[in-house]
mmJSON file of the N, C-alpha and C atoms, coordinates in Angstrom:
{"data_MODEL":{"atom_site":{
"group_PDB":["ATOM","ATOM","ATOM","ATOM","ATOM","ATOM","ATOM","ATOM","ATOM","ATOM","ATOM","ATOM","ATOM","ATOM","ATOM","ATOM","ATOM","ATOM","ATOM","ATOM","ATOM","ATOM","ATOM","ATOM","ATOM","ATOM","ATOM","ATOM","ATOM","ATOM","ATOM","ATOM","ATOM","ATOM","ATOM","ATOM","ATOM","ATOM","ATOM","ATOM","ATOM","ATOM","ATOM","ATOM","ATOM","ATOM","ATOM","ATOM","ATOM","ATOM","ATOM","ATOM","ATOM","ATOM","ATOM","ATOM","ATOM","ATOM","ATOM","ATOM","ATOM","ATOM","ATOM","ATOM","ATOM","ATOM","ATOM","ATOM","ATOM","ATOM","ATOM","ATOM","ATOM","ATOM","ATOM","ATOM","ATOM","ATOM","ATOM","ATOM","ATOM","ATOM","ATOM","ATOM","ATOM","ATOM","ATOM","ATOM","ATOM","ATOM","ATOM","ATOM","ATOM","ATOM","ATOM","ATOM","ATOM","ATOM","ATOM","ATOM","ATOM","ATOM","ATOM","ATOM","ATOM","ATOM","ATOM","ATOM","ATOM","ATOM","ATOM","ATOM","ATOM","ATOM","ATOM","ATOM","ATOM","ATOM","ATOM","ATOM","ATOM","ATOM","ATOM","ATOM","ATOM","ATOM","ATOM","ATOM","ATOM","ATOM","ATOM","ATOM","ATOM","ATOM","ATOM","ATOM","ATOM","ATOM","ATOM","ATOM","ATOM","ATOM","ATOM","ATOM","ATOM","ATOM","ATOM","ATOM","ATOM","ATOM","ATOM","ATOM","ATOM","ATOM","ATOM","ATOM","ATOM","ATOM","ATOM","ATOM","ATOM","ATOM","ATOM","ATOM","ATOM","ATOM","ATOM","ATOM","ATOM","ATOM","ATOM","ATOM","ATOM","ATOM","ATOM","ATOM","ATOM","ATOM","ATOM","ATOM","ATOM","ATOM","ATOM","ATOM","ATOM","ATOM","ATOM","ATOM","ATOM","ATOM","ATOM","ATOM","ATOM","ATOM","ATOM","ATOM","ATOM","ATOM","ATOM","ATOM","ATOM","ATOM","ATOM","ATOM","ATOM","ATOM","ATOM","ATOM","ATOM","ATOM"],
"id":[1,2,3,4,5,6,7,8,9,10,11,12,13,14,15,16,17,18,19,20,21,22,23,24,25,26,27,28,29,30,31,32,33,34,35,36,37,38,39,40,41,42,43,44,45,46,47,48,49,50,51,52,53,54,55,56,57,58,59,60,61,62,63,64,65,66,67,68,69,70,71,72,73,74,75,76,77,78,79,80,81,82,83,84,85,86,87,88,89,90,91,92,93,94,95,96,97,98,99,100,101,102,103,104,105,106,107,108,109,110,111,112,113,114,115,116,117,118,119,120,121,122,123,124,125,126,127,128,129,130,131,132,133,134,135,136,137,138,139,140,141,142,143,144,145,146,147,148,149,150,151,152,153,154,155,156,157,158,159,160,161,162,163,164,165,166,167,168,169,170,171,172,173,174,175,176,177,178,179,180,181,182,183,184,185,186,187,188,189,190,191,192,193,194,195,196,197,198,199,200,201,202,203,204,205,206,207,208,209,210],
"type_symbol":["N","C","C","N","C","C","N","C","C","N","C","C","N","C","C","N","C","C","N","C","C","N","C","C","N","C","C","N","C","C","N","C","C","N","C","C","N","C","C","N","C","C","N","C","C","N","C","C","N","C","C","N","C","C","N","C","C","N","C","C","N","C","C","N","C","C","N","C","C","N","C","C","N","C","C","N","C","C","N","C","C","N","C","C","N","C","C","N","C","C","N","C","C","N","C","C","N","C","C","N","C","C","N","C","C","N","C","C","N","C","C","N","C","C","N","C","C","N","C","C","N","C","C","N","C","C","N","C","C","N","C","C","N","C","C","N","C","C","N","C","C","N","C","C","N","C","C","N","C","C","N","C","C","N","C","C","N","C","C","N","C","C","N","C","C","N","C","C","N","C","C","N","C","C","N","C","C","N","C","C","N","C","C","N","C","C","N","C","C","N","C","C","N","C","C","N","C","C","N","C","C","N","C","C","N","C","C","N","C","C"],
"label_atom_id":["N","CA","C","N","CA","C","N","CA","C","N","CA","C","N","CA","C","N","CA","C","N","CA","C","N","CA","C","N","CA","C","N","CA","C","N","CA","C","N","CA","C","N","CA","C","N","CA","C","N","CA","C","N","CA","C","N","CA","C","N","CA","C","N","CA","C","N","CA","C","N","CA","C","N","CA","C","N","CA","C","N","CA","C","N","CA","C","N","CA","C","N","CA","C","N","CA","C","N","CA","C","N","CA","C","N","CA","C","N","CA","C","N","CA","C","N","CA","C","N","CA","C","N","CA","C","N","CA","C","N","CA","C","N","CA","C","N","CA","C","N","CA","C","N","CA","C","N","CA","C","N","CA","C","N","CA","C","N","CA","C","N","CA","C","N","CA","C","N","CA","C","N","CA","C","N","CA","C","N","CA","C","N","CA","C","N","CA","C","N","CA","C","N","CA","C","N","CA","C","N","CA","C","N","CA","C","N","CA","C","N","CA","C","N","CA","C","N","CA","C","N","CA","C","N","CA","C","N","CA","C","N","CA","C","N","CA","C","N","CA","C","N","CA","C"],
"label_alt_id":[null,null,null,null,null,null,null,null,null,null,null,null,null,null,null,null,null,null,null,null,null,null,null,null,null,null,null,null,null,null,null,null,null,null,null,null,null,null,null,null,null,null,null,null,null,null,null,null,null,null,null,null,null,null,null,null,null,null,null,null,null,null,null,null,null,null,null,null,null,null,null,null,null,null,null,null,null,null,null,null,null,null,null,null,null,null,null,null,null,null,null,null,null,null,null,null,null,null,null,null,null,null,null,null,null,null,null,null,null,null,null,null,null,null,null,null,null,null,null,null,null,null,null,null,null,null,null,null,null,null,null,null,null,null,null,null,null,null,null,null,null,null,null,null,null,null,null,null,null,null,null,null,null,null,null,null,null,null,null,null,null,null,null,null,null,null,null,null,null,null,null,null,null,null,null,null,null,null,null,null,null,null,null,null,null,null,null,null,null,null,null,null,null,null,null,null,null,null,null,null,null,null,null,null,null,null,null,null,null,null],
"label_comp_id":["UNK","UNK","UNK","UNK","UNK","UNK","UNK","UNK","UNK","UNK","UNK","UNK","UNK","UNK","UNK","UNK","UNK","UNK","UNK","UNK","UNK","UNK","UNK","UNK","UNK","UNK","UNK","UNK","UNK","UNK","UNK","UNK","UNK","UNK","UNK","UNK","UNK","UNK","UNK","UNK","UNK","UNK","UNK","UNK","UNK","UNK","UNK","UNK","UNK","UNK","UNK","UNK","UNK","UNK","UNK","UNK","UNK","UNK","UNK","UNK","UNK","UNK","UNK","UNK","UNK","UNK","UNK","UNK","UNK","UNK","UNK","UNK","UNK","UNK","UNK","UNK","UNK","UNK","UNK","UNK","UNK","UNK","UNK","UNK","UNK","UNK","UNK","UNK","UNK","UNK","UNK","UNK","UNK","UNK","UNK","UNK","UNK","UNK","UNK","UNK","UNK","UNK","UNK","UNK","UNK","UNK","UNK","UNK","UNK","UNK","UNK","UNK","UNK","UNK","UNK","UNK","UNK","UNK","UNK","UNK","UNK","UNK","UNK","UNK","UNK","UNK","UNK","UNK","UNK","UNK","UNK","UNK","UNK","UNK","UNK","UNK","UNK","UNK","UNK","UNK","UNK","UNK","UNK","UNK","UNK","UNK","UNK","UNK","UNK","UNK","UNK","UNK","UNK","UNK","UNK","UNK","UNK","UNK","UNK","UNK","UNK","UNK","UNK","UNK","UNK","UNK","UNK","UNK","UNK","UNK","UNK","UNK","UNK","UNK","UNK","UNK","UNK","UNK","UNK","UNK","UNK","UNK","UNK","UNK","UNK","UNK","UNK","UNK","UNK","UNK","UNK","UNK","UNK","UNK","UNK","UNK","UNK","UNK","UNK","UNK","UNK","UNK","UNK","UNK","UNK","UNK","UNK","UNK","UNK","UNK"],
"label_asym_id":["A","A","A","A","A","A","A","A","A","A","A","A","A","A","A","A","A","A","A","A","A","A","A","A","A","A","A","A","A","A","A","A","A","A","A","A","A","A","A","A","A","A","A","A","A","A","A","A","A","A","A","A","A","A","A","A","A","A","A","A","A","A","A","A","A","A","A","A","A","A","A","A","A","A","A","A","A","A","A","A","A","A","A","A","A","A","A","A","A","A","A","A","A","A","A","A","A","A","A","A","A","A","A","A","A","A","A","A","A","A","A","A","A","A","A","A","A","A","A","A","A","A","A","A","A","A","A","A","A","A","A","A","A","A","A","A","A","A","A","A","A","A","A","A","A","A","A","A","A","A","A","A","A","A","A","A","A","A","A","A","A","A","A","A","A","A","A","A","A","A","A","A","A","A","A","A","A","A","A","A","A","A","A","A","A","A","A","A","A","A","A","A","A","A","A","A","A","A","A","A","A","A","A","A","A","A","A","A","A","A"],
"label_entity_id":["1","1","1","1","1","1","1","1","1","1","1","1","1","1","1","1","1","1","1","1","1","1","1","1","1","1","1","1","1","1","1","1","1","1","1","1","1","1","1","1","1","1","1","1","1","1","1","1","1","1","1","1","1","1","1","1","1","1","1","1","1","1","1","1","1","1","1","1","1","1","1","1","1","1","1","1","1","1","1","1","1","1","1","1","1","1","1","1","1","1","1","1","1","1","1","1","1","1","1","1","1","1","1","1","1","1","1","1","1","1","1","1","1","1","1","1","1","1","1","1","1","1","1","1","1","1","1","1","1","1","1","1","1","1","1","1","1","1","1","1","1","1","1","1","1","1","1","1","1","1","1","1","1","1","1","1","1","1","1","1","1","1","1","1","1","1","1","1","1","1","1","1","1","1","1","1","1","1","1","1","1","1","1","1","1","1","1","1","1","1","1","1","1","1","1","1","1","1","1","1","1","1","1","1","1","1","1","1","1","1"],
"label_seq_id":[1,1,1,2,2,2,3,3,3,4,4,4,5,5,5,6,6,6,7,7,7,8,8,8,9,9,9,10,10,10,11,11,11,12,12,12,13,13,13,14,14,14,15,15,15,16,16,16,17,17,17,18,18,18,19,19,19,20,20,20,21,21,21,22,22,22,23,23,23,24,24,24,25,25,25,26,26,26,27,27,27,28,28,28,29,29,29,30,30,30,31,31,31,32,32,32,33,33,33,34,34,34,35,35,35,36,36,36,37,37,37,38,38,38,39,39,39,40,40,40,41,41,41,42,42,42,43,43,43,44,44,44,45,45,45,46,46,46,47,47,47,48,48,48,49,49,49,50,50,50,51,51,51,52,52,52,53,53,53,54,54,54,55,55,55,56,56,56,57,57,57,58,58,58,59,59,59,60,60,60,61,61,61,62,62,62,63,63,63,64,64,64,65,65,65,66,66,66,67,67,67,68,68,68,69,69,69,70,70,70],
"pdbx_PDB_ins_code":[null,null,null,null,null,null,null,null,null,null,null,null,null,null,null,null,null,null,null,null,null,null,null,null,null,null,null,null,null,null,null,null,null,null,null,null,null,null,null,null,null,null,null,null,null,null,null,null,null,null,null,null,null,null,null,null,null,null,null,null,null,null,null,null,null,null,null,null,null,null,null,null,null,null,null,null,null,null,null,null,null,null,null,null,null,null,null,null,null,null,null,null,null,null,null,null,null,null,null,null,null,null,null,null,null,null,null,null,null,null,null,null,null,null,null,null,null,null,null,null,null,null,null,null,null,null,null,null,null,null,null,null,null,null,null,null,null,null,null,null,null,null,null,null,null,null,null,null,null,null,null,null,null,null,null,null,null,null,null,null,null,null,null,null,null,null,null,null,null,null,null,null,null,null,null,null,null,null,null,null,null,null,null,null,null,null,null,null,null,null,null,null,null,null,null,null,null,null,null,null,null,null,null,null,null,null,null,null,null,null],
"Cartn_x":[9.67,10.68,11.966,13.05,14.319,14.788,15.333,15.814,17.298,17.97,19.416,19.798,18.9,19.182,18.682,19.291,18.832,17.974,17.657,16.833,15.376,14.72,13.307,12.445,11.306,10.349,8.995,8.195,6.822,5.912,5.098,4.165,2.771,1.835,0.461,-0.403,-1.118,-2.022,-3.436,-4.265,-5.618,-6.478,-6.938,-7.759,-9.023,-9.518,-10.73,-10.535,-9.291,-9.011,-8.649,-8.63,-8.323,-9.449,-9.12,-10.101,-9.968,-11.083,-11.018,-10.29,-9.359,-8.618,-8.665,-8.573,-8.469,-7.388,-6.363,-5.221,-4.607,-4.488,-3.811,-4.652,-5.926,-6.798,-7.943,-8.358,-9.478,-10.758,-11.584,-12.886,-13.881,-14.369,-15.242,-16.642,-17.271,-18.668,-18.923,-17.973,-18.117,-18.553,-18.603,-18.943,-17.772,-17.981,-16.878,-16.469,-15.214,-14.686,-15.284,-15.801,-16.369,-15.226,-14.78,-13.618,-13.949,-15.222,-15.581,-15.283,-15.076,-14.859,-13.483,-12.51,-11.161,-10.522,-10.102,-9.46,-8.015,-7.625,-6.24,-5.958,-4.707,-4.333,-3.062,-2.755,-1.544,-0.835,0.395,1.19,1.575,1.442,1.853,2.717,3.862,4.77,4.297,4.201,3.766,4.779,4.289,5.162,5.076,3.98,3.815,3.32,2.642,2.246,1.251,0.482,-0.522,-0.002,1.219,1.787,2.677,2.621,3.529,4.985,5.184,6.533,7.121,8.171,8.85,10.269,10.669,12.019,12.674,13.992,14.748,15.721,16.097,17.101,16.567,17.456,17.155,16.372,15.399,14.663,14.365,14.002,13.695,12.736,11.909,11.029,11.209,11.773,12.021,10.997,10.23,9.206,9.615,9.576,9.887,8.614,7.544,6.277,5.128,4.021,2.764,1.732,1.056,0.074,-1.233,-2.339,-3.655,-4.334,-4.863,-5.564,-6.855,-7.766,-9.018,-8.888],
"Cartn_y":[-2.962,-1.936,-2.63,-2.392,-3.039,-2.61,-3.555,-3.255,-2.92,-3.053,-2.842,-1.457,-0.502,0.848,1.863,3.013,4.078,5.085,4.79,5.672,5.574,6.721,6.744,6.301,5.697,5.272,5.877,6.091,6.545,5.331,5.145,4.027,4.604,4.223,4.712,3.618,3.982,3.062,3.628,3.13,3.674,3.449,4.528,4.432,3.624,3.649,2.896,1.391,0.933,-0.491,-0.843,0.137,-0.127,-0.934,-1.7,-2.492,-2.16,-2.214,-1.865,-2.932,-2.453,-3.309,-2.672,-3.497,-2.997,-3.795,-3.103,-3.723,-4.845,-4.603,-5.545,-6.693,-6.726,-7.801,-7.207,-7.916,-7.416,-7.351,-6.353,-6.229,-6.967,-8.141,-8.946,-8.348,-8.628,-8.238,-6.757,-5.917,-4.487,-3.728,-4.378,-3.688,-2.864,-2.096,-1.296,-0.179,0.194,1.265,2.599,3.357,4.677,5.681,5.993,6.871,8.343,8.692,10.102,10.586,9.671,10.053,9.673,9.493,9.156,10.406,10.319,11.454,11.164,9.906,9.547,8.168,7.792,6.457,6.059,4.773,4.269,3.307,3.05,2.096,0.944,-0.278,-1.444,-2.3,-2.664,-3.501,-4.944,-5.617,-7.011,-7.893,-8.916,-9.838,-9.618,-9.03,-8.703,-9.875,-9.555,-10.571,-11.587,-11.223,-12.141,-12.986,-12.772,-13.487,-14.625,-15.772,-16.858,-16.535,-15.565,-15.171,-14.241,-14.678,-13.863,-13.597,-12.357,-11.981,-11.18,-11.332,-10.585,-9.671,-8.619,-7.727,-6.33,-5.502,-4.094,-3.926,-3.031,-2.702,-1.209,-0.699,0.727,0.963,1.963,2.433,3.936,4.418,5.85,6.442,7.4,8.067,9.51,9.935,11.326,12.169,11.642,12.362,11.366,11.717,10.987,12.012,11.73,12.655,11.91,12.504,11.94,12.811,12.17,12.888,12.161,12.873,12.255,11.851],
"Cartn_z":[-10.031,-9.834,-9.413,-10.135,-9.776,-8.389,-7.653,-6.313,-6.286,-7.414,-7.441,-7.961,-7.859,-8.323,-7.296,-7.275,-6.382,-7.136,-8.382,-9.202,-8.757,-8.661,-8.285,-9.463,-9.16,-10.172,-9.856,-10.885,-10.702,-10.788,-9.777,-9.744,-9.555,-10.412,-10.343,-9.715,-8.655,-7.971,-8.058,-8.986,-9.153,-7.903,-7.303,-6.096,-6.363,-7.591,-7.931,-7.753,-7.708,-7.53,-6.086,-5.186,-3.781,-3.153,-2.132,-1.399,0.081,0.826,2.242,3.069,3.894,4.82,6.197,7.229,8.594,9.294,9.759,10.432,9.612,8.311,7.428,6.917,7.283,6.813,6.003,4.919,4.119,4.952,4.672,5.322,4.429,4.861,3.997,3.873,2.746,2.509,2.767,2.404,2.652,1.407,0.269,-0.969,-1.457,-2.503,-3.048,-2.093,-2.149,-1.311,-1.738,-0.777,-1.051,-1.115,-2.315,-2.489,-2.273,-2.109,-1.913,-0.499,0.432,1.829,2.357,1.489,1.946,2.54,3.797,4.467,4.838,4.804,5.112,4.529,4.511,4.067,4.796,4.758,5.393,4.466,4.769,4.005,4.919,4.423,5.186,4.28,4.768,3.996,4.086,2.942,2.89,3.609,4.267,4.981,6.48,6.901,8.312,9.133,10.212,11.18,10.62,9.612,9.076,7.919,7.506,6.369,6.848,6.163,6.53,6.17,5.279,4.88,5.933,6.595,7.606,7.124,7.146,6.733,7.839,7.947,8.944,8.227,8.876,8.309,8.099,7.645,7.431,6.134,6.148,4.93,4.943,3.784,3.686,2.532,2.697,1.637,1.58,0.497,0.359,-0.589,-0.093,-0.885,-1.094,-2.327,-2.625,-2.609,-3.209,-3.302,-3.358,-2.717,-2.882,-3.32,-4.426,-4.977,-5.217,-4.817,-5.093,-6.142,-7.173,-8.232,-8.563,-9.174,-9.626,-11.064],
"occupancy":[1.0,1.0,1.0,1.0,1.0,1.0,1.0,1.0,1.0,1.0,1.0,1.0,1.0,1.0,1.0,1.0,1.0,1.0,1.0,1.0,1.0,1.0,1.0,1.0,1.0,1.0,1.0,1.0,1.0,1.0,1.0,1.0,1.0,1.0,1.0,1.0,1.0,1.0,1.0,1.0,1.0,1.0,1.0,1.0,1.0,1.0,1.0,1.0,1.0,1.0,1.0,1.0,1.0,1.0,1.0,1.0,1.0,1.0,1.0,1.0,1.0,1.0,1.0,1.0,1.0,1.0,1.0,1.0,1.0,1.0,1.0,1.0,1.0,1.0,1.0,1.0,1.0,1.0,1.0,1.0,1.0,1.0,1.0,1.0,1.0,1.0,1.0,1.0,1.0,1.0,1.0,1.0,1.0,1.0,1.0,1.0,1.0,1.0,1.0,1.0,1.0,1.0,1.0,1.0,1.0,1.0,1.0,1.0,1.0,1.0,1.0,1.0,1.0,1.0,1.0,1.0,1.0,1.0,1.0,1.0,1.0,1.0,1.0,1.0,1.0,1.0,1.0,1.0,1.0,1.0,1.0,1.0,1.0,1.0,1.0,1.0,1.0,1.0,1.0,1.0,1.0,1.0,1.0,1.0,1.0,1.0,1.0,1.0,1.0,1.0,1.0,1.0,1.0,1.0,1.0,1.0,1.0,1.0,1.0,1.0,1.0,1.0,1.0,1.0,1.0,1.0,1.0,1.0,1.0,1.0,1.0,1.0,1.0,1.0,1.0,1.0,1.0,1.0,1.0,1.0,1.0,1.0,1.0,1.0,1.0,1.0,1.0,1.0,1.0,1.0,1.0,1.0,1.0,1.0,1.0,1.0,1.0,1.0,1.0,1.0,1.0,1.0,1.0,1.0,1.0,1.0,1.0,1.0,1.0,1.0],
"B_iso_or_equiv":[0.0,0.0,0.0,0.0,0.0,0.0,0.0,0.0,0.0,0.0,0.0,0.0,0.0,0.0,0.0,0.0,0.0,0.0,0.0,0.0,0.0,0.0,0.0,0.0,0.0,0.0,0.0,0.0,0.0,0.0,0.0,0.0,0.0,0.0,0.0,0.0,0.0,0.0,0.0,0.0,0.0,0.0,0.0,0.0,0.0,0.0,0.0,0.0,0.0,0.0,0.0,0.0,0.0,0.0,0.0,0.0,0.0,0.0,0.0,0.0,0.0,0.0,0.0,0.0,0.0,0.0,0.0,0.0,0.0,0.0,0.0,0.0,0.0,0.0,0.0,0.0,0.0,0.0,0.0,0.0,0.0,0.0,0.0,0.0,0.0,0.0,0.0,0.0,0.0,0.0,0.0,0.0,0.0,0.0,0.0,0.0,0.0,0.0,0.0,0.0,0.0,0.0,0.0,0.0,0.0,0.0,0.0,0.0,0.0,0.0,0.0,0.0,0.0,0.0,0.0,0.0,0.0,0.0,0.0,0.0,0.0,0.0,0.0,0.0,0.0,0.0,0.0,0.0,0.0,0.0,0.0,0.0,0.0,0.0,0.0,0.0,0.0,0.0,0.0,0.0,0.0,0.0,0.0,0.0,0.0,0.0,0.0,0.0,0.0,0.0,0.0,0.0,0.0,0.0,0.0,0.0,0.0,0.0,0.0,0.0,0.0,0.0,0.0,0.0,0.0,0.0,0.0,0.0,0.0,0.0,0.0,0.0,0.0,0.0,0.0,0.0,0.0,0.0,0.0,0.0,0.0,0.0,0.0,0.0,0.0,0.0,0.0,0.0,0.0,0.0,0.0,0.0,0.0,0.0,0.0,0.0,0.0,0.0,0.0,0.0,0.0,0.0,0.0,0.0,0.0,0.0,0.0,0.0,0.0,0.0],
"pdbx_formal_charge":[null,null,null,null,null,null,null,null,null,null,null,null,null,null,null,null,null,null,null,null,null,null,null,null,null,null,null,null,null,null,null,null,null,null,null,null,null,null,null,null,null,null,null,null,null,null,null,null,null,null,null,null,null,null,null,null,null,null,null,null,null,null,null,null,null,null,null,null,null,null,null,null,null,null,null,null,null,null,null,null,null,null,null,null,null,null,null,null,null,null,null,null,null,null,null,null,null,null,null,null,null,null,null,null,null,null,null,null,null,null,null,null,null,null,null,null,null,null,null,null,null,null,null,null,null,null,null,null,null,null,null,null,null,null,null,null,null,null,null,null,null,null,null,null,null,null,null,null,null,null,null,null,null,null,null,null,null,null,null,null,null,null,null,null,null,null,null,null,null,null,null,null,null,null,null,null,null,null,null,null,null,null,null,null,null,null,null,null,null,null,null,null,null,null,null,null,null,null,null,null,null,null,null,null,null,null,null,null,null,null],
"auth_seq_id":[1,1,1,2,2,2,3,3,3,4,4,4,5,5,5,6,6,6,7,7,7,8,8,8,9,9,9,10,10,10,11,11,11,12,12,12,13,13,13,14,14,14,15,15,15,16,16,16,17,17,17,18,18,18,19,19,19,20,20,20,21,21,21,22,22,22,23,23,23,24,24,24,25,25,25,26,26,26,27,27,27,28,28,28,29,29,29,30,30,30,31,31,31,32,32,32,33,33,33,34,34,34,35,35,35,36,36,36,37,37,37,38,38,38,39,39,39,40,40,40,41,41,41,42,42,42,43,43,43,44,44,44,45,45,45,46,46,46,47,47,47,48,48,48,49,49,49,50,50,50,51,51,51,52,52,52,53,53,53,54,54,54,55,55,55,56,56,56,57,57,57,58,58,58,59,59,59,60,60,60,61,61,61,62,62,62,63,63,63,64,64,64,65,65,65,66,66,66,67,67,67,68,68,68,69,69,69,70,70,70],
"auth_comp_id":["UNK","UNK","UNK","UNK","UNK","UNK","UNK","UNK","UNK","UNK","UNK","UNK","UNK","UNK","UNK","UNK","UNK","UNK","UNK","UNK","UNK","UNK","UNK","UNK","UNK","UNK","UNK","UNK","UNK","UNK","UNK","UNK","UNK","UNK","UNK","UNK","UNK","UNK","UNK","UNK","UNK","UNK","UNK","UNK","UNK","UNK","UNK","UNK","UNK","UNK","UNK","UNK","UNK","UNK","UNK","UNK","UNK","UNK","UNK","UNK","UNK","UNK","UNK","UNK","UNK","UNK","UNK","UNK","UNK","UNK","UNK","UNK","UNK","UNK","UNK","UNK","UNK","UNK","UNK","UNK","UNK","UNK","UNK","UNK","UNK","UNK","UNK","UNK","UNK","UNK","UNK","UNK","UNK","UNK","UNK","UNK","UNK","UNK","UNK","UNK","UNK","UNK","UNK","UNK","UNK","UNK","UNK","UNK","UNK","UNK","UNK","UNK","UNK","UNK","UNK","UNK","UNK","UNK","UNK","UNK","UNK","UNK","UNK","UNK","UNK","UNK","UNK","UNK","UNK","UNK","UNK","UNK","UNK","UNK","UNK","UNK","UNK","UNK","UNK","UNK","UNK","UNK","UNK","UNK","UNK","UNK","UNK","UNK","UNK","UNK","UNK","UNK","UNK","UNK","UNK","UNK","UNK","UNK","UNK","UNK","UNK","UNK","UNK","UNK","UNK","UNK","UNK","UNK","UNK","UNK","UNK","UNK","UNK","UNK","UNK","UNK","UNK","UNK","UNK","UNK","UNK","UNK","UNK","UNK","UNK","UNK","UNK","UNK","UNK","UNK","UNK","UNK","UNK","UNK","UNK","UNK","UNK","UNK","UNK","UNK","UNK","UNK","UNK","UNK","UNK","UNK","UNK","UNK","UNK","UNK"],
"auth_asym_id":["A","A","A","A","A","A","A","A","A","A","A","A","A","A","A","A","A","A","A","A","A","A","A","A","A","A","A","A","A","A","A","A","A","A","A","A","A","A","A","A","A","A","A","A","A","A","A","A","A","A","A","A","A","A","A","A","A","A","A","A","A","A","A","A","A","A","A","A","A","A","A","A","A","A","A","A","A","A","A","A","A","A","A","A","A","A","A","A","A","A","A","A","A","A","A","A","A","A","A","A","A","A","A","A","A","A","A","A","A","A","A","A","A","A","A","A","A","A","A","A","A","A","A","A","A","A","A","A","A","A","A","A","A","A","A","A","A","A","A","A","A","A","A","A","A","A","A","A","A","A","A","A","A","A","A","A","A","A","A","A","A","A","A","A","A","A","A","A","A","A","A","A","A","A","A","A","A","A","A","A","A","A","A","A","A","A","A","A","A","A","A","A","A","A","A","A","A","A","A","A","A","A","A","A","A","A","A","A","A","A"],
"auth_atom_id":["N","CA","C","N","CA","C","N","CA","C","N","CA","C","N","CA","C","N","CA","C","N","CA","C","N","CA","C","N","CA","C","N","CA","C","N","CA","C","N","CA","C","N","CA","C","N","CA","C","N","CA","C","N","CA","C","N","CA","C","N","CA","C","N","CA","C","N","CA","C","N","CA","C","N","CA","C","N","CA","C","N","CA","C","N","CA","C","N","CA","C","N","CA","C","N","CA","C","N","CA","C","N","CA","C","N","CA","C","N","CA","C","N","CA","C","N","CA","C","N","CA","C","N","CA","C","N","CA","C","N","CA","C","N","CA","C","N","CA","C","N","CA","C","N","CA","C","N","CA","C","N","CA","C","N","CA","C","N","CA","C","N","CA","C","N","CA","C","N","CA","C","N","CA","C","N","CA","C","N","CA","C","N","CA","C","N","CA","C","N","CA","C","N","CA","C","N","CA","C","N","CA","C","N","CA","C","N","CA","C","N","CA","C","N","CA","C","N","CA","C","N","CA","C","N","CA","C","N","CA","C","N","CA","C","N","CA","C","N","CA","C","N","CA","C"],
"pdbx_PDB_model_num":[1,1,1,1,1,1,1,1,1,1,1,1,1,1,1,1,1,1,1,1,1,1,1,1,1,1,1,1,1,1,1,1,1,1,1,1,1,1,1,1,1,1,1,1,1,1,1,1,1,1,1,1,1,1,1,1,1,1,1,1,1,1,1,1,1,1,1,1,1,1,1,1,1,1,1,1,1,1,1,1,1,1,1,1,1,1,1,1,1,1,1,1,1,1,1,1,1,1,1,1,1,1,1,1,1,1,1,1,1,1,1,1,1,1,1,1,1,1,1,1,1,1,1,1,1,1,1,1,1,1,1,1,1,1,1,1,1,1,1,1,1,1,1,1,1,1,1,1,1,1,1,1,1,1,1,1,1,1,1,1,1,1,1,1,1,1,1,1,1,1,1,1,1,1,1,1,1,1,1,1,1,1,1,1,1,1,1,1,1,1,1,1,1,1,1,1,1,1,1,1,1,1,1,1,1,1,1,1,1,1]
}}}
């Protein structure tokens, strides 16, 4: 997604490809994610405390809509 535009984009993230994480780290040896019991989700921006990449400055993530479908 280009960063030099204010135009919104549609991005599809297949839940079937999600992997279990806890506090930003993968949950090892947990098997496939049980998508039948998902009751909530969170967003974490990459480059956090566990990443060697550290960036400073203002950032923003603008979401217009989040939709879950089967």
